[in-house]
Structures are given as C-alpha cells and as structure tokens.
CHARMM-style PDB file with segment names, atoms N, HN, CA, C and O in Angstrom:
ATOM      1  N   UNK     1       8.367  27.551 -35.133  1.00  0.00      PROA
ATOM      2  CA  UNK     1       7.614  27.019 -34.219  1.00  0.00      PROA
ATOM      3  C   UNK     1       7.195  25.363 -34.704  1.00  0.00      PROA
ATOM      4  O   UNK     1       6.594  25.044 -35.730  1.00  0.00      PROA
ATOM      5  N   UNK     2       7.640  24.592 -33.784  1.00  0.00      PROA
ATOM      6  HN  UNK     2       8.128  24.852 -32.951  1.00  0.00      PROA
ATOM      7  CA  UNK     2       7.280  23.326 -33.958  1.00  0.00      PROA
ATOM      8  C   UNK     2       5.790  22.863 -34.130  1.00  0.00      PROA
ATOM      9  O   UNK     2       5.089  22.621 -33.148  1.00  0.00      PROA
ATOM     10  N   UNK     3       5.332  22.749 -35.434  1.00  0.00      PROA
ATOM     11  HN  UNK     3       5.902  22.945 -36.232  1.00  0.00      PROA
ATOM     12  CA  UNK     3       4.062  22.635 -35.215  1.00  0.00      PROA
ATOM     13  C   UNK     3       3.116  21.544 -34.598  1.00  0.00      PROA
ATOM     14  O   UNK     3       1.973  21.666 -34.155  1.00  0.00      PROA
ATOM     15  N   UNK     4       4.004  20.341 -34.708  1.00  0.00      PROA
ATOM     16  HN  UNK     4       4.932  20.242 -35.068  1.00  0.00      PROA
ATOM     17  CA  UNK     4       3.542  18.814 -33.905  1.00  0.00      PROA
ATOM     18  C   UNK     4       3.284  19.219 -32.400  1.00  0.00      PROA
ATOM     19  O   UNK     4       2.289  18.990 -31.712  1.00  0.00      PROA
ATOM     20  N   UNK     5       4.558  19.945 -32.047  1.00  0.00      PROA
ATOM     21  HN  UNK     5       5.366  20.131 -32.606  1.00  0.00      PROA
ATOM     22  CA  UNK     5       4.237  20.309 -30.358  1.00  0.00      PROA
ATOM     23  C   UNK     5       2.778  21.307 -30.223  1.00  0.00      PROA
ATOM     24  O   UNK     5       1.774  21.128 -29.533  1.00  0.00      PROA
ATOM     25  N   UNK     6       3.095  22.299 -31.085  1.00  0.00      PROA
ATOM     26  HN  UNK     6       3.911  22.444 -31.646  1.00  0.00      PROA
ATOM     27  CA  UNK     6       1.440  23.103 -31.117  1.00  0.00      PROA
ATOM     28  C   UNK     6       0.265  22.218 -30.992  1.00  0.00      PROA
ATOM     29  O   UNK     6      -0.571  22.326 -30.095  1.00  0.00      PROA
ATOM     30  N   UNK     7       0.240  21.295 -31.979  1.00  0.00      PROA
ATOM     31  HN  UNK     7       0.919  21.208 -32.708  1.00  0.00      PROA
ATOM     32  CA  UNK     7      -0.830  20.414 -32.376  1.00  0.00      PROA
ATOM     33  C   UNK     7      -0.966  19.715 -31.120  1.00  0.00      PROA
ATOM     34  O   UNK     7      -2.143  19.706 -30.759  1.00  0.00      PROA
ATOM     35  N   UNK     8      -0.115  19.076 -30.259  1.00  0.00      PROA
ATOM     36  HN  UNK     8       0.841  19.083 -30.552  1.00  0.00      PROA
ATOM     37  CA  UNK     8      -0.498  18.245 -29.260  1.00  0.00      PROA
ATOM     38  C   UNK     8      -0.854  19.099 -28.065  1.00  0.00      PROA
ATOM     39  O   UNK     8      -1.437  18.596 -27.105  1.00  0.00      PROA
ATOM     40  N   UNK     9      -0.576  20.166 -28.093  1.00  0.00      PROA
ATOM     41  HN  UNK     9      -0.102  20.574 -28.873  1.00  0.00      PROA
ATOM     42  CA  UNK     9      -0.832  21.276 -26.913  1.00  0.00      PROA
ATOM     43  C   UNK     9      -2.568  21.557 -27.076  1.00  0.00      PROA
ATOM     44  O   UNK     9      -3.427  21.603 -26.195  1.00  0.00      PROA
ATOM     45  N   UNK    10      -2.665  21.690 -28.291  1.00  0.00      PROA
ATOM     46  HN  UNK    10      -1.967  21.653 -29.006  1.00  0.00      PROA
ATOM     47  CA  UNK    10      -4.025  22.355 -28.604  1.00  0.00      PROA
ATOM     48  C   UNK    10      -4.875  20.959 -28.497  1.00  0.00      PROA
ATOM     49  O   UNK    10      -5.915  20.955 -27.838  1.00  0.00      PROA
ATOM     50  N   UNK    11      -4.388  19.701 -29.195  1.00  0.00      PROA
ATOM     51  HN  UNK    11      -3.543  19.704 -29.731  1.00  0.00      PROA
ATOM     52  CA  UNK    11      -5.414  18.633 -28.874  1.00  0.00      PROA
ATOM     53  C   UNK    11      -5.792  18.163 -27.326  1.00  0.00      PROA
ATOM     54  O   UNK    11      -6.853  17.656 -26.962  1.00  0.00      PROA
ATOM     55  N   UNK    12      -4.585  18.484 -26.488  1.00  0.00      PROA
ATOM     56  HN  UNK    12      -3.723  18.896 -26.784  1.00  0.00      PROA
ATOM     57  CA  UNK    12      -4.786  18.120 -25.094  1.00  0.00      PROA
ATOM     58  C   UNK    12      -5.641  18.955 -24.491  1.00  0.00      PROA
ATOM     59  O   UNK    12      -6.448  18.512 -23.674  1.00  0.00      PROA
ATOM     60  N   UNK    13      -5.579  20.434 -24.843  1.00  0.00      PROA
ATOM     61  HN  UNK    13      -4.923  20.794 -25.507  1.00  0.00      PROA
ATOM     62  CA  UNK    13      -6.475  21.120 -24.545  1.00  0.00      PROA
ATOM     63  C   UNK    13      -7.818  21.038 -24.830  1.00  0.00      PROA
ATOM     64  O   UNK    13      -8.639  21.305 -23.952  1.00  0.00      PROA
ATOM     65  N   UNK    14      -8.182  20.681 -26.019  1.00  0.00      PROA
ATOM     66  HN  UNK    14      -7.516  20.464 -26.732  1.00  0.00      PROA
ATOM     67  CA  UNK    14      -9.386  20.422 -26.546  1.00  0.00      PROA
ATOM     68  C   UNK    14     -10.105  19.153 -25.764  1.00  0.00      PROA
ATOM     69  O   UNK    14     -11.278  19.186 -25.394  1.00  0.00      PROA
ATOM     70  N   UNK    15      -9.271  18.103 -25.585  1.00  0.00      PROA
ATOM     71  HN  UNK    15      -8.317  18.077 -25.885  1.00  0.00      PROA
ATOM     72  CA  UNK    15      -9.668  16.939 -25.175  1.00  0.00      PROA
ATOM     73  C   UNK    15      -9.927  16.905 -23.553  1.00  0.00      PROA
ATOM     74  O   UNK    15     -10.794  16.174 -23.075  1.00  0.00      PROA
ATOM     75  N   UNK    16      -9.189  17.669 -22.835  1.00  0.00      PROA
ATOM     76  HN  UNK    16      -8.485  18.264 -23.223  1.00  0.00      PROA
ATOM     77  CA  UNK    16      -9.500  17.855 -21.577  1.00  0.00      PROA
ATOM     78  C   UNK    16     -10.488  18.974 -21.340  1.00  0.00      PROA
ATOM     79  O   UNK    16     -10.834  19.238 -20.188  1.00  0.00      PROA
ATOM     80  N   UNK    17     -10.930  19.606 -22.318  1.00  0.00      PROA
ATOM     81  HN  UNK    17     -10.648  19.391 -23.253  1.00  0.00      PROA
ATOM     82  CA  UNK    17     -12.051  20.645 -21.908  1.00  0.00      PROA
ATOM     83  C   UNK    17     -13.276  20.080 -21.409  1.00  0.00      PROA
ATOM     84  O   UNK    17     -14.014  20.640 -20.598  1.00  0.00      PROA
ATOM     85  N   UNK    18     -13.476  18.869 -21.963  1.00  0.00      PROA
ATOM     86  HN  UNK    18     -12.876  18.415 -22.622  1.00  0.00      PROA
ATOM     87  CA  UNK    18     -14.805  18.556 -21.843  1.00  0.00      PROA
ATOM     88  C   UNK    18     -14.785  16.721 -21.771  1.00  0.00      PROA
ATOM     89  O   UNK    18     -13.868  16.056 -22.253  1.00  0.00      PROA
ATOM     90  N   UNK    19     -15.996  16.131 -21.069  1.00  0.00      PROA
ATOM     91  HN  UNK    19     -16.741  16.671 -20.677  1.00  0.00      PROA
ATOM     92  CA  UNK    19     -16.035  14.805 -21.302  1.00  0.00      PROA
ATOM     93  C   UNK    19     -16.056  14.363 -22.391  1.00  0.00      PROA
ATOM     94  O   UNK    19     -15.272  13.447 -22.638  1.00  0.00      PROA
ATOM     95  N   UNK    20     -16.907  14.820 -23.382  1.00  0.00      PROA
ATOM     96  HN  UNK    20     -17.545  15.565 -23.181  1.00  0.00      PROA
ATOM     97  CA  UNK    20     -16.983  14.801 -25.026  1.00  0.00      PROA
ATOM     98  C   UNK    20     -16.530  15.844 -25.872  1.00  0.00      PROA
ATOM     99  O   UNK    20     -17.283  16.622 -26.458  1.00  0.00      PROA
ATOM    100  N   UNK    21     -15.346  15.853 -25.928  1.00  0.00      PROA
ATOM    101  HN  UNK    21     -14.735  15.220 -25.452  1.00  0.00      PROA
ATOM    102  CA  UNK    21     -14.477  16.923 -26.686  1.00  0.00      PROA
ATOM    103  C   UNK    21     -15.140  17.060 -27.872  1.00  0.00      PROA
ATOM    104  O   UNK    21     -15.490  16.136 -28.606  1.00  0.00      PROA
ATOM    105  N   UNK    22     -15.320  18.329 -28.062  1.00  0.00      PROA
ATOM    106  HN  UNK    22     -15.036  19.080 -27.466  1.00  0.00      PROA
ATOM    107  CA  UNK    22     -15.783  18.822 -29.598  1.00  0.00      PROA
ATOM    108  C   UNK    22     -15.360  20.269 -30.093  1.00  0.00      PROA
ATOM    109  O   UNK    22     -15.238  20.597 -31.273  1.00  0.00      PROA
ATOM    110  N   UNK    23     -15.170  21.034 -29.042  1.00  0.00      PROA
ATOM    111  HN  UNK    23     -15.270  20.767 -28.083  1.00  0.00      PROA
ATOM    112  CA  UNK    23     -14.605  22.288 -29.232  1.00  0.00      PROA
ATOM    113  C   UNK    23     -13.902  23.065 -28.323  1.00  0.00      PROA
ATOM    114  O   UNK    23     -14.097  22.776 -27.142  1.00  0.00      PROA
ATOM    115  N   UNK    24     -13.167  23.937 -28.549  1.00  0.00      PROA
ATOM    116  HN  UNK    24     -13.009  24.172 -29.508  1.00  0.00      PROA
ATOM    117  CA  UNK    24     -12.732  24.689 -27.396  1.00  0.00      PROA
ATOM    118  C   UNK    24     -12.487  26.437 -28.135  1.00  0.00      PROA
ATOM    119  O   UNK    24     -12.304  26.675 -29.329  1.00  0.00      PROA
ATOM    120  N   UNK    25     -12.522  26.943 -27.571  1.00  0.00      PROA
ATOM    121  HN  UNK    25     -12.670  26.750 -26.601  1.00  0.00      PROA
ATOM    122  CA  UNK    25     -12.183  28.430 -27.723  1.00  0.00      PROA
ATOM    123  C   UNK    25     -10.744  28.440 -27.124  1.00  0.00      PROA
ATOM    124  O   UNK    25     -10.488  28.239 -25.937  1.00  0.00      PROA
ATOM    125  N   UNK    26      -9.748  28.728 -28.210  1.00  0.00      PROA
ATOM    126  HN  UNK    26      -9.955  28.891 -29.174  1.00  0.00      PROA
ATOM    127  CA  UNK    26      -8.414  28.686 -27.497  1.00  0.00      PROA
ATOM    128  C   UNK    26      -7.647  30.132 -27.353  1.00  0.00      PROA
ATOM    129  O   UNK    26      -7.358  30.819 -28.332  1.00  0.00      PROA
ATOM    130  N   UNK    27      -7.341  30.519 -25.922  1.00  0.00      PROA
ATOM    131  HN  UNK    27      -7.576  29.961 -25.126  1.00  0.00      PROA
ATOM    132  CA  UNK    27      -6.428  31.936 -26.207  1.00  0.00      PROA
ATOM    133  C   UNK    27      -5.037  31.883 -26.778  1.00  0.00      PROA
ATOM    134  O   UNK    27      -4.070  31.289 -26.299  1.00  0.00      PROA
ATOM    135  N   UNK    28      -5.092  32.595 -27.873  1.00  0.00      PROA
ATOM    136  HN  UNK    28      -5.877  33.076 -28.263  1.00  0.00      PROA
ATOM    137  CA  UNK    28      -3.567  32.305 -28.406  1.00  0.00      PROA
ATOM    138  C   UNK    28      -2.746  33.115 -27.888  1.00  0.00      PROA
ATOM    139  O   UNK    28      -1.695  33.164 -28.527  1.00  0.00      PROA
ATOM    140  N   UNK    29      -2.794  34.002 -26.690  1.00  0.00      PROA
ATOM    141  HN  UNK    29      -3.648  33.963 -26.171  1.00  0.00      PROA
ATOM    142  CA  UNK    29      -2.157  34.806 -25.957  1.00  0.00      PROA
ATOM    143  C   UNK    29      -1.577  33.836 -24.978  1.00  0.00      PROA
ATOM    144  O   UNK    29      -0.356  33.705 -24.891  1.00  0.00      PROA
ATOM    145  N   UNK    30      -2.452  33.118 -24.201  1.00  0.00      PROA
ATOM    146  HN  UNK    30      -3.444  33.225 -24.272  1.00  0.00      PROA
ATOM    147  CA  UNK    30      -2.136  32.171 -23.249  1.00  0.00      PROA
ATOM    148  C   UNK    30      -1.165  31.327 -23.999  1.00  0.00      PROA
ATOM    149  O   UNK    30      -0.052  31.275 -23.478  1.00  0.00      PROA
ATOM    150  N   UNK    31      -1.352  30.551 -25.271  1.00  0.00      PROA
ATOM    151  HN  UNK    31      -2.256  30.593 -25.695  1.00  0.00      PROA
ATOM    152  CA  UNK    31      -0.854  29.622 -25.661  1.00  0.00      PROA
ATOM    153  C   UNK    31       0.906  29.862 -26.000  1.00  0.00      PROA
ATOM    154  O   UNK    31       1.924  29.199 -25.798  1.00  0.00      PROA
ATOM    155  N   UNK    32       0.600  31.134 -26.594  1.00  0.00      PROA
ATOM    156  HN  UNK    32      -0.226  31.672 -26.758  1.00  0.00      PROA
ATOM    157  CA  UNK    32       2.142  31.980 -26.783  1.00  0.00      PROA
ATOM    158  C   UNK    32       2.895  31.994 -25.528  1.00  0.00      PROA
ATOM    159  O   UNK    32       4.114  31.821 -25.548  1.00  0.00      PROA
ATOM    160  N   UNK    33       2.173  32.213 -24.298  1.00  0.00      PROA
ATOM    161  HN  UNK    33       1.183  32.354 -24.282  1.00  0.00      PROA
ATOM    162  CA  UNK    33       2.946  32.515 -22.994  1.00  0.00      PROA
ATOM    163  C   UNK    33       3.342  30.836 -22.703  1.00  0.00      PROA
ATOM    164  O   UNK    33       4.516  30.509 -22.529  1.00  0.00      PROA
ATOM    165  N   UNK    34       2.486  30.071 -22.681  1.00  0.00      PROA
ATOM    166  HN  UNK    34       1.533  30.337 -22.823  1.00  0.00      PROA
ATOM    167  CA  UNK    34       2.861  28.729 -22.301  1.00  0.00      PROA
ATOM    168  C   UNK    34       4.164  28.393 -22.924  1.00  0.00      PROA
ATOM    169  O   UNK    34       5.121  28.118 -22.199  1.00  0.00      PROA
ATOM    170  N   UNK    35       4.318  28.397 -24.774  1.00  0.00      PROA
ATOM    171  HN  UNK    35       3.541  28.620 -25.363  1.00  0.00      PROA
ATOM    172  CA  UNK    35       5.340  28.160 -25.061  1.00  0.00      PROA
ATOM    173  C   UNK    35       6.582  28.826 -25.258  1.00  0.00      PROA
ATOM    174  O   UNK    35       7.561  28.404 -25.873  1.00  0.00      PROA
ATOM    175  N   UNK    36       6.418  30.039 -24.604  1.00  0.00      PROA
ATOM    176  HN  UNK    36       5.623  30.382 -24.105  1.00  0.00      PROA
ATOM    177  CA  UNK    36       7.423  31.328 -24.761  1.00  0.00      PROA
ATOM    178  C   UNK    36       7.640  31.507 -26.135  1.00  0.00      PROA
ATOM    179  O   UNK    36       8.810  31.441 -26.510  1.00  0.00      PROA
ATOM    180  N   UNK    37       6.641  31.749 -27.083  1.00  0.00      PROA
ATOM    181  HN  UNK    37       5.690  31.803 -26.778  1.00  0.00      PROA
ATOM    182  CA  UNK    37       6.910  32.174 -28.480  1.00  0.00      PROA
ATOM    183  C   UNK    37       6.132  33.481 -28.504  1.00  0.00      PROA
ATOM    184  O   UNK    37       5.569  33.906 -27.496  1.00  0.00      PROA
ATOM    185  N   UNK    38       6.111  34.144 -29.741  1.00  0.00      PROA
ATOM    186  HN  UNK    38       6.568  33.798 -30.561  1.00  0.00      PROA
ATOM    187  CA  UNK    38       5.321  35.301 -30.268  1.00  0.00      PROA
ATOM    188  C   UNK    38       4.054  34.956 -30.636  1.00  0.00      PROA
ATOM    189  O   UNK    38       3.819  33.920 -31.257  1.00  0.00      PROA
ATOM    190  N   UNK    39       2.988  35.954 -30.211  1.00  0.00      PROA
ATOM    191  HN  UNK    39       3.179  36.796 -29.706  1.00  0.00      PROA
ATOM    192  CA  UNK    39       1.820  35.635 -30.557  1.00  0.00      PROA
ATOM    193  C   UNK    39       1.624  35.311 -32.292  1.00  0.00      PROA
ATOM    194  O   UNK    39       0.744  34.583 -32.749  1.00  0.00      PROA
ATOM    195  N   UNK    40       2.426  35.871 -32.916  1.00  0.00      PROA
ATOM    196  HN  UNK    40       3.141  36.463 -32.544  1.00  0.00      PROA
ATOM    197  CA  UNK    40       2.199  36.084 -34.339  1.00  0.00      PROA
ATOM    198  C   UNK    40       2.756  34.257 -34.870  1.00  0.00      PROA
ATOM    199  O   UNK    40       2.308  33.649 -35.842  1.00  0.00      PROA
ATOM    200  N   UNK    41       3.704  33.798 -33.988  1.00  0.00      PROA
ATOM    201  HN  UNK    41       4.068  34.292 -33.198  1.00  0.00      PROA
ATOM    202  CA  UNK    41       4.148  32.660 -34.574  1.00  0.00      PROA
ATOM    203  C   UNK    41       3.026  31.693 -34.117  1.00  0.00      PROA
ATOM    204  O   UNK    41       2.730  30.782 -34.891  1.00  0.00      PROA
ATOM    205  N   UNK    42       2.376  31.804 -32.939  1.00  0.00      PROA
ATOM    206  HN  UNK    42       2.617  32.544 -32.311  1.00  0.00      PROA
ATOM    207  CA  UNK    42       1.267  30.840 -32.681  1.00  0.00      PROA
ATOM    208  C   UNK    42       0.061  31.253 -33.560  1.00  0.00      PROA
ATOM    209  O   UNK    42      -0.616  30.268 -33.853  1.00  0.00      PROA
ATOM    210  N   UNK    43      -0.265  32.059 -33.912  1.00  0.00      PROA
ATOM    211  HN  UNK    43       0.285  32.860 -33.674  1.00  0.00      PROA
ATOM    212  CA  UNK    43      -1.294  32.313 -34.810  1.00  0.00      PROA
ATOM    213  C   UNK    43      -0.702  31.604 -36.219  1.00  0.00      PROA
ATOM    214  O   UNK    43      -1.305  30.698 -36.794  1.00  0.00      PROA
ATOM    215  N   UNK    44       0.295  32.043 -36.578  1.00  0.00      PROA
ATOM    216  HN  UNK    44       0.784  32.779 -36.111  1.00  0.00      PROA
ATOM    217  CA  UNK    44       0.763  31.357 -38.070  1.00  0.00      PROA
ATOM    218  C   UNK    44       0.532  29.925 -37.898  1.00  0.00      PROA
ATOM    219  O   UNK    44      -0.157  29.364 -38.750  1.00  0.00      PROA
ATOM    220  N   UNK    45       1.157  29.037 -36.616  1.00  0.00      PROA
ATOM    221  HN  UNK    45       1.717  29.492 -35.925  1.00  0.00      PROA
ATOM    222  CA  UNK    45       1.126  27.533 -36.655  1.00  0.00      PROA
ATOM    223  C   UNK    45      -0.290  27.142 -36.598  1.00  0.00      PROA
ATOM    224  O   UNK    45      -0.634  26.046 -37.039  1.00  0.00      PROA
ATOM    225  N   UNK    46      -1.249  28.077 -36.016  1.00  0.00      PROA
ATOM    226  HN  UNK    46      -0.970  28.968 -35.658  1.00  0.00      PROA
ATOM    227  CA  UNK    46      -2.684  27.478 -35.595  1.00  0.00      PROA
ATOM    228  C   UNK    46      -3.294  27.750 -37.307  1.00  0.00      PROA
ATOM    229  O   UNK    46      -4.119  26.930 -37.710  1.00  0.00      PROA
ATOM    230  N   UNK    47      -2.936  28.716 -38.116  1.00  0.00      PROA
ATOM    231  HN  UNK    47      -2.265  29.383 -37.789  1.00  0.00      PROA
ATOM    232  CA  UNK    47      -3.331  28.771 -39.419  1.00  0.00      PROA
ATOM    233  C   UNK    47      -3.155  27.457 -40.298  1.00  0.00      PROA
ATOM    234  O   UNK    47      -4.047  26.845 -40.885  1.00  0.00      PROA
ATOM    235  N   UNK    48      -1.589  27.122 -40.245  1.00  0.00      PROA
ATOM    236  HN  UNK    48      -0.864  27.619 -39.768  1.00  0.00      PROA
ATOM    237  CA  UNK    48      -1.185  26.037 -40.927  1.00  0.00      PROA
ATOM    238  C   UNK    48      -1.668  24.518 -40.575  1.00  0.00      PROA
ATOM    239  O   UNK    48      -1.777  23.619 -41.409  1.00  0.00      PROA
ATOM    240  N   UNK    49      -1.915  24.416 -39.290  1.00  0.00      PROA
ATOM    241  HN  UNK    49      -1.826  25.146 -38.613  1.00  0.00      PROA
ATOM    242  CA  UNK    49      -2.529  23.191 -38.795  1.00  0.00      PROA
ATOM    243  C   UNK    49      -4.202  23.257 -39.275  1.00  0.00      PROA
ATOM    244  O   UNK    49      -4.874  22.230 -39.190  1.00  0.00      PROA
ATOM    245  N   UNK    50      -4.790  24.501 -39.766  1.00  0.00      PROA
ATOM    246  HN  UNK    50      -4.244  25.335 -39.835  1.00  0.00      PROA
ATOM    247  CA  UNK    50      -6.079  24.416 -40.161  1.00  0.00      PROA
ATOM    248  C   UNK    50      -6.022  24.017 -41.834  1.00  0.00      PROA
ATOM    249  O   UNK    50      -6.779  23.209 -42.372  1.00  0.00      PROA
ATOM    250  N   UNK    51      -5.078  24.688 -42.427  1.00  0.00      PROA
ATOM    251  HN  UNK    51      -4.463  25.345 -41.990  1.00  0.00      PROA
ATOM    252  CA  UNK    51      -5.134  24.116 -44.009  1.00  0.00      PROA
ATOM    253  C   UNK    51      -4.554  22.951 -44.177  1.00  0.00      PROA
ATOM    254  O   UNK    51      -4.618  22.414 -45.283  1.00  0.00      PROA
ATOM    255  N   UNK    52      -3.942  22.396 -43.211  1.00  0.00      PROA
ATOM    256  HN  UNK    52      -3.891  22.832 -42.312  1.00  0.00      PROA
ATOM    257  CA  UNK    52      -3.431  20.778 -43.225  1.00  0.00      PROA
ATOM    258  C   UNK    52      -4.520  20.012 -42.903  1.00  0.00      PROA
ATOM    259  O   UNK    52      -4.329  18.808 -43.073  1.00  0.00      PROA
ATOM    260  N   UNK    53      -5.900  20.408 -42.379  1.00  0.00      PROA
ATOM    261  HN  UNK    53      -6.055  21.386 -42.240  1.00  0.00      PROA
ATOM    262  CA  UNK    53      -6.850  19.650 -41.979  1.00  0.00      PROA
ATOM    263  C   UNK    53      -6.877  18.963 -40.681  1.00  0.00      PROA
ATOM    264  O   UNK    53      -7.672  18.073 -40.379  1.00  0.00      PROA
ATOM    265  N   UNK    54      -5.693  19.575 -39.730  1.00  0.00      PROA
ATOM    266  HN  UNK    54      -5.047  20.298 -39.975  1.00  0.00      PROA
ATOM    267  CA  UNK    54      -5.725  18.781 -38.502  1.00  0.00      PROA
ATOM    268  C   UNK    54      -6.524  19.269 -37.290  1.00  0.00      PROA
ATOM    269  O   UNK    54      -6.670  18.647 -36.238  1.00  0.00      PROA
ATOM    270  N   UNK    55      -7.087  20.646 -37.635  1.00  0.00      PROA
ATOM    271  HN  UNK    55      -6.968  21.152 -38.490  1.00  0.00      PROA
ATOM    272  CA  UNK    55      -8.130  21.429 -36.860  1.00  0.00      PROA
ATOM    273  C   UNK    55      -8.946  21.863 -37.725  1.00  0.00      PROA
ATOM    274  O   UNK    55      -8.686  21.713 -38.918  1.00  0.00      PROA
ATOM    275  N   UNK    56     -10.071  22.475 -37.325  1.00  0.00      PROA
ATOM    276  HN  UNK    56     -10.282  22.597 -36.355  1.00  0.00      PROA
ATOM    277  CA  UNK    56     -11.208  22.961 -38.261  1.00  0.00      PROA
ATOM    278  C   UNK    56     -11.331  24.250 -37.127  1.00  0.00      PROA
ATOM    279  O   UNK    56     -11.011  24.120 -35.946  1.00  0.00      PROA
ATOM    280  N   UNK    57     -11.881  25.573 -37.758  1.00  0.00      PROA
ATOM    281  HN  UNK    57     -12.141  25.678 -38.718  1.00  0.00      PROA
ATOM    282  CA  UNK    57     -12.041  26.683 -37.080  1.00  0.00      PROA
ATOM    283  C   UNK    57     -13.567  26.989 -37.372  1.00  0.00      PROA
ATOM    284  O   UNK    57     -14.191  26.322 -38.197  1.00  0.00      PROA
ATOM    285  N   UNK    58     -13.949  27.680 -36.897  1.00  0.00      PROA
ATOM    286  HN  UNK    58     -13.442  28.223 -36.227  1.00  0.00      PROA
ATOM    287  CA  UNK    58     -15.271  28.910 -36.537  1.00  0.00      PROA
ATOM    288  C   UNK    58     -15.161  29.683 -35.903  1.00  0.00      PROA
ATOM    289  O   UNK    58     -14.168  29.751 -35.179  1.00  0.00      PROA
ATOM    290  N   UNK    59     -16.296  30.770 -35.886  1.00  0.00      PROA
ATOM    291  HN  UNK    59     -17.102  30.714 -36.474  1.00  0.00      PROA
ATOM    292  CA  UNK    59     -16.190  32.002 -35.052  1.00  0.00      PROA
ATOM    293  C   UNK    59     -17.695  31.827 -34.611  1.00  0.00      PROA
ATOM    294  O   UNK    59     -18.688  31.352 -35.163  1.00  0.00      PROA
ATOM    295  N   UNK    60     -17.424  32.460 -33.278  1.00  0.00      PROA
ATOM    296  HN  UNK    60     -16.617  32.846 -32.830  1.00  0.00      PROA
ATOM    297  CA  UNK    60     -18.934  32.530 -32.615  1.00  0.00      PROA
ATOM    298  C   UNK    60     -19.635  33.754 -33.282  1.00  0.00      PROA
ATOM    299  O   UNK    60     -18.958  34.760 -33.494  1.00  0.00      PROA
ATOM    300  N   UNK    61     -20.882  33.723 -33.605  1.00  0.00      PROA
ATOM    301  HN  UNK    61     -21.432  32.906 -33.432  1.00  0.00      PROA
ATOM    302  CA  UNK    61     -21.431  34.914 -34.046  1.00  0.00      PROA
ATOM    303  C   UNK    61     -22.162  35.855 -32.998  1.00  0.00      PROA
ATOM    304  O   UNK    61     -22.917  36.744 -33.392  1.00  0.00      PROA
ATOM    305  N   UNK    62     -21.929  35.643 -31.717  1.00  0.00      PROA
ATOM    306  HN  UNK    62     -21.316  34.920 -31.397  1.00  0.00      PROA
ATOM    307  CA  UNK    62     -22.211  36.715 -30.920  1.00  0.00      PROA
ATOM    308  C   UNK    62     -21.043  36.931 -29.897  1.00  0.00      PROA
ATOM    309  O   UNK    62     -20.085  36.177 -29.731  1.00  0.00      PROA
ATOM    310  N   UNK    63     -21.317  38.155 -29.215  1.00  0.00      PROA
ATOM    311  HN  UNK    63     -22.096  38.768 -29.350  1.00  0.00      PROA
ATOM    312  CA  UNK    63     -20.059  38.327 -28.305  1.00  0.00      PROA
ATOM    313  C   UNK    63     -19.573  37.204 -27.304  1.00  0.00      PROA
ATOM    314  O   UNK    63     -20.356  36.866 -26.416  1.00  0.00      PROA
ATOM    315  N   UNK    64     -18.722  36.793 -27.362  1.00  0.00      PROA
ATOM    316  HN  UNK    64     -18.086  37.067 -28.084  1.00  0.00      PROA
ATOM    317  CA  UNK    64     -17.054  37.487 -27.455  1.00  0.00      PROA
ATOM    318  C   UNK    64     -16.669  37.316 -28.879  1.00  0.00      PROA
ATOM    319  O   UNK    64     -15.616  37.854 -29.219  1.00  0.00      PROA
ATOM    320  N   UNK    65     -17.237  36.763 -29.625  1.00  0.00      PROA
ATOM    321  HN  UNK    65     -18.093  36.325 -29.349  1.00  0.00      PROA
ATOM    322  CA  UNK    65     -16.929  36.731 -31.241  1.00  0.00      PROA
ATOM    323  C   UNK    65     -15.480  35.785 -31.100  1.00  0.00      PROA
ATOM    324  O   UNK    65     -14.633  35.864 -31.990  1.00  0.00      PROA
ATOM    325  N   UNK    66     -15.301  35.000 -30.056  1.00  0.00      PROA
ATOM    326  HN  UNK    66     -15.989  34.935 -29.333  1.00  0.00      PROA
ATOM    327  CA  UNK    66     -14.144  33.773 -30.319  1.00  0.00      PROA
ATOM    328  C   UNK    66     -14.069  33.035 -31.093  1.00  0.00      PROA
ATOM    329  O   UNK    66     -15.100  32.606 -31.611  1.00  0.00      PROA
ATOM    330  N   UNK    67     -12.675  32.532 -31.535  1.00  0.00      PROA
ATOM    331  HN  UNK    67     -11.837  32.880 -31.114  1.00  0.00      PROA
ATOM    332  CA  UNK    67     -12.497  31.961 -32.595  1.00  0.00      PROA
ATOM    333  C   UNK    67     -12.658  30.368 -31.870  1.00  0.00      PROA
ATOM    334  O   UNK    67     -12.087  30.102 -30.813  1.00  0.00      PROA
ATOM    335  N   UNK    68     -13.299  29.628 -32.418  1.00  0.00      PROA
ATOM    336  HN  UNK    68     -13.764  29.845 -33.277  1.00  0.00      PROA
ATOM    337  CA  UNK    68     -13.638  27.815 -31.785  1.00  0.00      PROA
ATOM    338  C   UNK    68     -12.285  27.257 -32.728  1.00  0.00      PROA
ATOM    339  O   UNK    68     -11.882  27.674 -33.814  1.00  0.00      PROA
ATOM    340  N   UNK    69     -11.886  26.408 -32.063  1.00  0.00      PROA
ATOM    341  HN  UNK    69     -12.213  26.069 -31.180  1.00  0.00      PROA
ATOM    342  CA  UNK    69     -11.018  25.148 -32.896  1.00  0.00      PROA
ATOM    343  C   UNK    69     -11.756  23.863 -32.262  1.00  0.00      PROA
ATOM    344  O   UNK    69     -12.234  23.704 -31.139  1.00  0.00      PROA
ATOM    345  N   UNK    70     -11.671  22.894 -33.511  1.00  0.00      PROA
ATOM    346  HN  UNK    70     -11.283  23.022 -34.424  1.00  0.00      PROA
ATOM    347  CA  UNK    70     -12.114  21.766 -33.342  1.00  0.00      PROA
ATOM    348  C   UNK    70     -11.302  20.762 -33.791  1.00  0.00      PROA
ATOM    349  O   UNK    70     -10.522  20.946 -34.726  1.00  0.00      PROA
ATOM    350  N   UNK    71     -11.403  19.762 -33.242  1.00  0.00      PROA
ATOM    351  HN  UNK    71     -12.037  19.612 -32.483  1.00  0.00      PROA
ATOM    352  CA  UNK    71     -10.691  18.565 -33.819  1.00  0.00      PROA
ATOM    353  C   UNK    71     -11.275  17.915 -35.075  1.00  0.00      PROA
ATOM    354  O   UNK    71     -12.491  17.748 -34.987  1.00  0.00      PROA
ATOM    355  N   UNK    72     -10.678  17.473 -36.313  1.00  0.00      PROA
ATOM    356  HN  UNK    72      -9.690  17.609 -36.385  1.00  0.00      PROA
ATOM    357  CA  UNK    72     -11.609  16.963 -37.296  1.00  0.00      PROA
ATOM    358  C   UNK    72     -12.473  15.485 -37.083  1.00  0.00      PROA
ATOM    359  OT1 UNK    72     -13.254  15.096 -37.951  1.00  0.00      PROA
TER     360      UNK     72
END
C-alpha cells in the first residue's frame, strides 16, 4: 500500500469533514473499498502513519467507541 496515497485520501477526508477540520472517525472498511485494498493493509498503513507522526489517533470513550484520526 502506498502510504502517500493513503495519507492524501485521509487528509482530504478530514479537511472536507468540517469548516474547521480537527478530527474525523474514518471507516477503514470504506477506505479499503475505495482503494480496492484489503482491510488489514489499510489498518497497517494507518498505523504506520500514526507512528510517523503524520496522524494522531484517539478512541471514543462512549459508544460507538470509534477510532478518531486527527491531523497534527
């Protein structure tokens, strides 16, 4: 999986999600479908982007317990 393409897609999703982009819950299943890749490949790529510091992540404390991705 090309991490730069994945990052550009995630970045544009976050930016287009609101007027003041802060964060967004991202469906890894939907991203995998859009990029025609496996779910594990997308999750691995997102994990690498978080480790590199290009994305930050947190988890909702209340249902639905989604993972939230943020731009640094």
